[in-house]
C-alpha positions in Angstrom: 0.0 0.0 0.0 1.8 3.1 -1.3 5.1 1.5 -0.5 4.5 1.4 3.2 5.4 -1.6 5.4 3.3 -3.2 8.0 4.8 -1.2 10.8 4.2 2.1 9.0 0.6 1.1 8.3 0.0 0.2 12.0 1.5 3.5 13.2 -0.6 5.4 10.7 -3.7 3.5 11.9 -2.9 4.3 15.6 -2.5 8.0 14.7 -5.8 8.1 12.9 -7.6 6.4 15.8 -6.0 8.8 18.3 -7.1 11.8 16.3 -10.6 10.5 16.0 -10.7 9.8 19.8 -9.5 13.4 20.5 -12.1 14.8 18.1 -14.9 12.7 19.7 -13.9 13.8 23.2 -13.8 17.4 22.1 -17.3 17.2 20.6 -18.7 15.5 23.8 -17.1 18.2 25.9 -19.0 20.9 23.9 -16.3 22.1 21.6 -17.5 24.0 18.6 -14.8 24.0 16.0 -16.2 27.0 14.1 -17.2 29.0 17.1 -15.3 31.2 19.6 -13.9 29.5 22.7 -16.1 29.9 25.8 -14.4 31.5 28.8 -14.7 29.1 31.7 -12.6 30.7 34.5 -14.9 31.3 37.5 -15.2 35.0 38.3 -13.5 36.2 35.2 -15.0 37.5 32.0 -13.5 36.7 28.6 -11.3 39.4 27.1 -13.5 42.0 25.5 -11.9 43.8 22.6 -12.1 47.5 22.1 -14.0 46.8 18.8 -16.6 44.7 20.6 -17.0 47.4 23.3 -17.5 50.1 20.6 -20.0 48.0 18.6 -22.1 47.2 21.7 -22.3 50.9 22.6 -23.3 51.7 19.1 -26.0 49.0 19.1 -27.4 50.2 22.4 -27.4 53.8 21.1 -29.5 52.5 18.2 -31.8 50.8 20.7 -30.7 47.4 19.3 -30.1 45.7 22.7 -30.9 42.2 21.5 -28.4 42.4 18.6 -25.7 43.7 21.1 -26.4 40.7 23.4 -26.2 38.3 20.4 -22.9 39.8 19.3 -21.4 39.4 22.8 -22.6 35.8 22.9 -21.1 35.0 19.5 -17.7 36.6 20.3 -17.3 35.4 23.9 -19.2 32.2 24.3 -21.0 33.7 27.4 -24.5 32.6 28.4 -27.5 34.8 27.9 -27.6 36.3 31.4 -23.9 37.0 31.5 -24.0 38.5 28.0 -26.9 40.7 29.0 -25.1 41.9 32.1 -22.0 42.6 30.2 -23.9 44.5 27.4 -25.6 46.7 30.0 -22.4 47.4 31.8 -20.6 48.3 28.5 -23.5 50.5 27.4 -23.7 52.4 30.7 -20.0 52.7 31.3 -20.2 50.7 34.6 -17.4 48.4 35.6 -17.7 45.0 34.0 -19.7 42.6 36.0 -18.2 39.6 37.9 -19.7 36.2 38.1 -22.3 35.9 40.9 -20.7 34.9 44.2 -17.3 36.0 43.2 -16.1 39.3 44.7 -13.9 41.1 42.2 -11.0 43.2 43.2 -10.2 46.3 41.3 -7.8 46.1 38.4 -4.9 47.8 40.1 -5.0 45.3 43.0 -5.1 42.3 40.6 -2.2 43.8 38.6 -0.2 44.2 41.8 -0.9 40.6 42.8 0.2 39.3 39.4 3.4 41.4 39.5 4.2 40.2 43.0 3.8 36.6 41.7 6.3 37.3 38.9 3.6 37.3 36.2 4.2 40.7 34.6 3.1 39.6 31.1 -0.1 38.3 32.4 -0.7 41.6 34.2 -0.3 43.4 30.9 -2.7 40.9 29.2 -5.3 41.5 32.0 -5.1 45.2 31.6 -5.5 44.9 27.8 -8.4 42.6 28.1 -10.4 44.7 30.6 -9.6 48.1 29.3 -9.1 47.7 25.5 -5.7 49.3 25.8 -3.0 48.5 23.3 0.2 46.7 24.3 2.3 49.8 24.9 -0.5 51.5 26.9 -1.1 48.5 29.1 2.7 48.2 29.8 2.8 51.8 30.8 -0.2 51.3 33.1 1.5 48.3 34.8 4.7 50.3 35.1 2.8 53.3 36.6 1.3 51.0 39.3 4.8 49.8 40.1 6.2 53.3 40.3 3.2 54.5 42.5 3.7 51.5 44.8 7.4 52.1 45.1 6.8 55.8 45.9 4.3 54.9 48.6 6.4 52.1 50.1 4.0 49.2 49.1 5.4 46.0 47.6 
């Protein structure tokens, strides 16, 4: 068969079976290959891009609330209630909601905690995801928190 020996054919068969098993497990777990990945970390929202924020505000201004909620669900994988809460917060300029039962610290406190744990890149990613800032802006924000903490004697 195509110049392959018995061993090669067996290895190929094992690889095909393994790939099928992984695909089956992913489908059973609820993976949607063509859809956005759902955010599953308790108490955290998925990253919300500046473009999504802008579009949701536009839709709310046009009194198209349902379309705004649908857009959030499509791009984040959130459930209906979470998407509605997020849409309302974005439209009104309120802080983004946290999952029920999870108290949410302010952004600066979470950035400090990440920096203290030696996770500076994750702190920048967090700032970008929650504020829509670009990379350079978010890095300056994290640095400004460090400078402010150093000046006040905090860690």
